C-alpha positions as CSV (number, residue, x, y, z in Angstrom):
1,X,21.8,128.3,78.5
2,X,23.1,131.9,77.7
3,X,23.0,134.4,80.4
4,X,20.8,136.8,78.3
5,X,18.3,135.3,75.9
6,X,16.6,137.0,73.0
7,X,13.4,137.2,75.0
8,X,15.0,139.1,77.7
9,X,16.4,141.5,75.2
10,X,12.9,142.1,73.7
11,X,11.5,142.8,77.1
12,X,14.2,145.3,77.9
13,X,13.3,147.2,74.7
14,X,9.6,147.7,75.6
15,X,8.3,151.1,76.5
16,X,6.1,152.0,79.4
17,X,2.6,151.0,78.8
18,X,3.5,148.3,76.2
19,X,1.7,145.0,77.1
20,X,3.8,142.0,78.3
21,X,2.3,138.6,78.0
22,X,2.3,136.3,81.0
23,X,4.0,133.6,78.9
24,X,6.9,136.0,78.4
25,X,7.1,136.6,82.1
26,X,7.2,132.9,82.8
27,X,9.9,132.4,80.2
28,X,11.9,135.3,81.6
29,X,11.6,133.9,85.1
30,X,12.8,130.5,83.9
31,X,15.8,132.1,82.2
32,X,16.6,134.2,85.3
33,X,16.5,131.0,87.3
34,X,18.8,129.3,84.9
35,X,21.2,132.2,85.1
36,X,21.2,131.9,88.8
37,X,22.0,128.2,88.6
38,X,24.9,128.9,86.3
39,X,26.2,131.6,88.6
40,X,26.0,129.2,91.5
41,X,27.8,126.5,89.4
42,X,30.6,129.0,88.6
43,X,31.0,130.0,92.2
44,X,31.4,126.3,93.1
45,X,33.9,125.8,90.3
46,X,35.9,128.8,91.6
47,X,35.8,127.4,95.1
48,X,36.9,124.0,93.8
49,X,39.7,125.6,91.8
50,X,40.9,127.5,94.9
51,X,40.9,124.3,96.9
52,X,42.9,122.5,94.2
53,X,45.4,125.3,93.8
54,X,45.8,125.4,97.6
55,X,46.7,121.6,97.7
56,X,49.1,121.9,94.8
57,X,50.8,125.0,96.2
58,X,51.1,123.3,99.6
59,X,52.7,120.2,97.9
60,X,55.0,122.4,95.9
61,X,56.0,124.2,99.1
62,X,56.8,120.9,100.8
63,X,58.9,119.8,97.8
64,X,60.8,123.0,97.8
65,X,61.4,122.8,101.5
66,X,62.7,119.2,101.1
67,X,64.9,120.3,98.2
68,X,66.3,123.1,100.3
69,X,67.0,120.7,103.1
70,X,68.9,118.4,100.7
71,X,70.9,121.3,99.3
72,X,71.8,122.3,102.9
73,X,72.7,118.7,103.8
74,X,74.8,118.3,100.6
75,X,76.6,121.6,101.2
76,X,77.4,120.5,104.7
77,X,78.7,117.1,103.6
78,X,80.8,118.7,100.9
79,X,82.2,121.1,103.4
80,X,83.3,118.1,105.5
81,X,84.7,116.4,102.4
82,X,82.1,113.6,102.4
83,X,79.4,112.9,99.9
84,X,77.1,109.9,99.1
85,X,75.1,109.7,95.9
86,X,75.2,109.7,92.2
87,X,76.8,112.6,90.3
88,X,75.3,113.3,86.8
89,X,77.8,115.9,85.7
90,X,81.3,117.0,86.7
91,X,82.2,116.9,90.4
92,X,84.6,119.6,91.5
93,X,85.9,119.4,95.0
94,X,88.1,122.1,96.5
95,X,89.2,119.9,99.4
96,X,89.7,116.2,100.1
97,X,87.0,113.8,98.8
98,X,86.2,110.7,100.8
99,X,84.1,108.0,99.1
100,X,82.4,105.5,101.5
101,X,80.5,103.5,98.9
102,X,80.0,103.2,95.2
103,X,80.0,106.5,93.4
104,X,79.2,106.8,89.7
105,X,80.7,109.7,87.7
106,X,79.0,110.1,84.4
107,X,81.7,112.5,83.1
108,X,84.8,113.5,85.0
109,X,86.2,114.1,88.4
110,X,88.3,117.2,89.1
111,X,90.1,117.7,92.4
112,X,91.3,121.3,92.8
113,X,94.3,120.8,95.1
114,X,92.5,118.1,97.1
115,X,93.1,114.3,97.7
116,X,90.9,111.3,96.7
117,X,90.6,109.0,99.7
118,X,89.1,105.5,100.0
119,X,89.7,105.2,103.7
120,X,91.6,102.4,105.5
121,X,90.2,99.3,103.9
122,X,91.0,96.8,101.2
123,X,89.3,96.2,97.9
124,X,89.3,97.2,94.2
125,X,88.3,100.9,94.4
126,X,88.7,102.1,90.8
127,X,86.9,100.0,88.1
128,X,87.9,101.4,84.7
129,X,85.9,98.8,82.7
130,X,83.6,96.7,84.9
131,X,85.8,94.9,87.4
132,X,88.2,93.4,84.8
133,X,90.3,96.6,84.7
134,X,91.1,98.7,87.8
135,X,93.1,99.5,90.8
136,X,92.9,98.1,94.3
137,X,94.5,97.3,97.6
138,X,95.4,93.9,99.0
139,X,97.4,93.1,102.1
140,X,100.2,95.7,101.9
141,X,99.9,95.6,98.1
142,X,98.8,98.2,95.5
143,X,97.7,96.3,92.4
144,X,96.6,97.1,88.9
145,X,94.3,94.6,87.0
146,X,94.1,94.1,83.3
147,X,92.5,91.3,81.2
148,X,95.3,91.5,78.6
149,X,98.0,94.1,78.4
150,X,99.5,96.9,80.5
151,X,100.9,99.8,78.6
152,X,102.7,103.1,79.4
153,X,102.5,105.9,76.7
154,X,104.2,109.2,76.3
155,X,102.2,111.9,74.6
156,X,99.5,111.1,72.0
157,X,95.7,110.9,72.6
158,X,93.3,108.1,73.5
159,X,92.9,105.3,71.0
160,X,90.7,102.2,71.4
161,X,93.4,100.0,69.6
162,X,95.2,97.4,71.7
163,X,98.3,99.0,73.3
164,X,98.0,101.8,70.7
165,X,99.8,105.0,72.0
166,X,97.5,107.2,69.8
167,X,100.2,109.1,68.0
168,X,102.5,109.1,71.1
169,X,105.3,106.7,72.0
170,X,104.8,103.3,73.6
171,X,107.5,103.4,76.3
172,X,106.7,100.1,77.9
173,X,104.2,97.2,77.6
174,X,103.7,94.2,79.9
175,X,101.8,91.0,79.0
176,X,102.1,87.2,79.4
177,X,105.1,87.2,77.1
178,X,107.1,89.5,79.2
179,X,108.1,93.2,79.6
180,X,108.6,95.2,76.4
181,X,110.8,98.4,76.5
182,X,111.1,101.0,73.8
183,X,114.5,102.0,75.3
184,X,116.9,100.6,77.8
185,X,116.2,99.3,81.4
186,X,118.1,101.0,84.1
187,X,117.8,99.8,87.7
188,X,119.5,101.0,90.9
189,X,119.2,97.6,92.4
190,X,118.8,94.0,91.3
191,X,116.6,92.7,88.5
192,X,114.9,89.6,89.7
193,X,112.8,86.9,87.9
194,X,112.1,84.8,91.0
195,X,112.9,81.1,91.6
196,X,111.5,79.7,88.4
197,X,112.7,78.2,85.1
198,X,112.1,79.7,81.7
199,X,113.5,82.1,79.1
200,X,113.2,85.3,81.1
201,X,114.8,87.8,78.8
202,X,113.7,88.0,75.1
203,X,115.8,90.3,73.1
204,X,114.2,89.7,69.6
205,X,110.9,88.0,70.2
206,X,111.8,84.6,71.6
207,X,114.5,83.7,69.1
208,X,117.3,85.5,71.0
209,X,117.3,85.6,74.8
210,X,118.6,84.4,78.2
211,X,117.0,81.8,80.4
212,X,117.3,79.2,83.2
213,X,117.1,75.4,83.0
214,X,117.8,73.1,85.9
215,X,121.3,73.9,87.0
216,X,122.1,75.9,83.9
217,X,122.1,79.5,82.6
218,X,121.8,79.6,78.9
219,X,121.9,82.1,76.0
220,X,119.9,81.6,72.8
221,X,120.7,82.8,69.3
222,X,118.6,81.7,66.4
223,X,121.5,82.1,64.0
224,X,123.8,80.1,66.3
225,X,126.3,82.9,66.4
226,X,127.5,84.7,69.5
227,X,129.8,87.7,69.6
228,X,131.7,89.7,72.3
229,X,132.7,93.3,71.5
230,X,134.9,95.8,73.3
231,X,133.8,99.4,72.9
232,X,132.1,100.8,69.9
233,X,128.4,101.5,69.4
234,X,125.5,99.5,68.1
235,X,125.0,98.8,64.4
236,X,122.4,96.6,62.7
237,X,125.1,95.1,60.6
238,X,127.2,92.2,62.0
239,X,130.3,93.6,63.7
240,X,131.4,95.6,66.7
241,X,130.3,99.0,65.3
242,X,132.3,102.2,64.9
243,X,135.2,102.4,67.3
244,X,134.8,98.8,68.6
245,X,136.7,95.6,68.4
246,X,135.7,92.0,68.4
247,X,137.3,90.1,71.3
248,X,135.6,86.7,70.9
249,X,133.3,85.0,68.4
250,X,131.4,81.7,68.6
251,X,130.5,80.5,65.1
252,X,127.6,78.3,64.0
253,X,129.9,75.3,63.6
254,X,130.8,75.5,67.3
255,X,134.3,76.9,66.7
256,X,135.4,79.6,69.2
257,X,137.5,82.4,67.8
258,X,139.5,84.5,70.2
259,X,141.2,87.8,69.2
260,X,143.9,87.4,71.9
261,X,145.2,84.5,73.9
262,X,143.2,82.0,76.0
263,X,144.5,82.2,79.6
264,X,143.5,80.9,83.0
265,X,144.9,81.7,86.4
266,X,147.9,79.6,87.0
267,X,149.8,81.6,89.7
268,X,151.7,79.4,92.1
269,X,150.3,81.4,95.0
270,X,146.8,80.1,94.4
271,X,147.8,76.4,94.3
272,X,148.4,73.9,97.0
273,X,150.8,70.9,97.0
274,X,152.2,71.1,93.5
275,X,153.7,67.7,92.6
276,X,155.7,67.2,89.4
277,X,154.4,64.6,87.0
278,X,156.8,62.3,85.4
279,X,156.9,62.9,81.7
280,X,156.9,59.2,81.1
281,X,153.6,58.9,82.9
282,X,152.1,61.6,80.6
283,X,153.4,59.8,77.5
284,X,152.0,56.5,78.7
285,X,148.5,58.0,79.3
286,X,148.5,59.7,75.9
287,X,149.5,56.4,74.3
288,X,146.3,55.0,75.8
289,X,144.1,57.4,73.9
290,X,142.8,57.0,70.3
291,X,142.2,60.0,68.0
292,X,139.0,59.6,66.0
293,X,137.6,61.2,62.9
294,X,133.8,61.5,63.2
295,X,130.7,63.5,62.5
296,X,128.1,64.9,64.9
297,X,124.6,63.6,64.8
298,X,122.4,66.1,62.9
299,X,119.8,66.1,65.7
300,X,122.6,67.3,68.0
301,X,124.6,69.7,65.9
302,X,122.6,70.5,62.7
303,X,124.9,73.5,61.9
304,X,128.0,71.1,61.3
305,X,126.1,68.0,60.1
306,X,128.3,66.1,57.5
307,X,131.5,67.9,58.5
308,X,134.3,65.6,59.6
309,X,135.8,66.3,63.0
310,X,138.9,65.1,64.9
311,X,138.9,64.4,68.6
312,X,138.4,61.9,71.4
313,X,135.6,59.9,72.9
314,X,134.9,61.1,76.4
315,X,134.2,57.6,77.8
316,X,137.7,56.4,76.6
317,X,139.4,59.5,78.0
318,X,137.7,59.0,81.3
319,X,139.3,55.6,81.7
320,X,142.8,57.0,81.0
321,X,142.6,60.6,82.3
322,X,139.6,60.9,84.5
323,X,140.3,64.5,85.5
324,X,140.0,65.6,81.9
325,X,136.3,64.5,81.7
326,X,133.4,66.5,83.0
327,X,129.6,65.8,83.2
328,X,127.7,68.2,80.9
329,X,124.2,67.1,81.9
330,X,121.3,65.9,79.9
331,X,121.0,66.8,76.2
332,X,117.7,66.9,74.3
333,X,118.1,66.3,70.6
334,X,116.0,68.0,67.9
335,X,114.1,64.7,67.4
336,X,113.0,64.7,71.0
337,X,115.5,62.0,72.2
338,X,117.1,62.8,75.5
339,X,120.6,61.7,76.3
340,X,121.2,61.6,80.0
341,X,124.5,62.4,81.7
342,X,126.5,63.4,78.7
343,X,130.3,63.9,79.1
344,X,132.7,66.5,77.8
345,X,136.5,66.6,77.5
346,X,138.7,69.3,78.8
347,X,141.2,69.5,76.0
348,X,143.5,71.8,78.0
349,X,144.1,68.8,80.2
350,X,145.0,66.8,77.2
351,X,147.4,69.6,76.2
352,X,149.2,69.4,79.5
353,X,149.6,65.7,79.1
354,X,151.0,66.3,75.6
355,X,153.6,68.6,77.0
356,X,154.7,65.9,79.4
357,X,154.7,63.3,76.6
358,X,156.9,65.6,74.5
359,X,159.3,66.0,77.4
360,X,159.4,62.2,77.8
361,X,160.2,61.8,74.1
362,X,162.8,64.5,74.3
363,X,164.5,62.7,77.2
364,X,164.5,59.5,75.2
365,X,165.9,61.3,72.2
366,X,168.7,62.8,74.3
367,X,169.5,59.4,75.8
368,X,169.6,57.8,72.4
369,X,171.9,60.6,71.1
370,X,174.2,60.1,74.0
371,X,174.3,56.4,73.4
372,X,175.0,57.0,69.7
373,X,177.9,59.3,70.6
374,X,179.3,56.7,73.0
375,X,179.1,54.0,70.3
376,X,180.8,56.3,67.7
377,X,183.6,56.9,70.2
378,X,184.1,53.2,70.9
379,X,184.2,52.4,67.1
380,X,186.7,55.2,66.6
381,X,188.9,53.8,69.4
382,X,188.8,50.4,67.8
383,X,189.9,51.8,64.4
384,X,186.6,51.3,62.8
385,X,185.8,54.2,60.4
């Protein structure tokens, strides 16, 4: 119902003395009563609104008060270097930051001259990707964890590629195959691989390297060639490089080439109880040996398969000159067969026996020459020309 009706307006326009019907007065009274009711309703609405606003303002005041208390508490904690909670943006700490529980940093953490401390306890404290990559502390051990590869890069920018330096230089990588270095390895102490078997140094993938077998240190070359150089610098071509010299060379066929002379210590001052060997004994021993022409089994020496060799059989040499035979261990052939307790011949021992044998033959030759001269003199004395 409007506050002022058309009827009310008509009554207001009447002049003194104009008649007003009783019905008009009744209707006007009803309209005035309705206006009063609307005014009362508005007053109640205003009162209700005031009550509602009071409740909301009171609640807002409580929230503001609680927020101020949290700000004061956080400020106090940060002043002490301790904070517990989640950080949505960057966290900048001017002093030391101590983390007592799990703290999630959505972006980055910047410490302006402070220290990041995890207290005196063990555990994996930094998780870079779940718990599969991170840093932690065990008993007296700082460890790094990776599911696959560890890498050290110089320069560049982040890349999601495996061990990708992102335009920089990969200085070092570490995986289950070993340690990969872009340059050389320099240590002030000892380089240790522990007490275990295996090829521990891989120089070109696993085709060239150094390893340990039971009771044996071995060197591996895919080409079967080993070289020893004196001086010079590296070159990718075969050879000692500029300014260098080759001192020794082991060929694929097993032949050893030496630039100088093969020598071993033979000074009398390092020997005990030297006893001369009768040349006749050396000759007798050599006469007990047989020189063979043979070929190596291709499963043992594929590089010289089909090539005829000259030499001895170790088992026969052992019967005649035991000190010239050495045990060379078990040999596994390319076909998987294992020959246990193989034997080798020290040919320098055969050489010394050969010297004694030559001396024995020389003594016999001298004795025969002396006998011939004696017979010639006897014939001459008898007048036999």
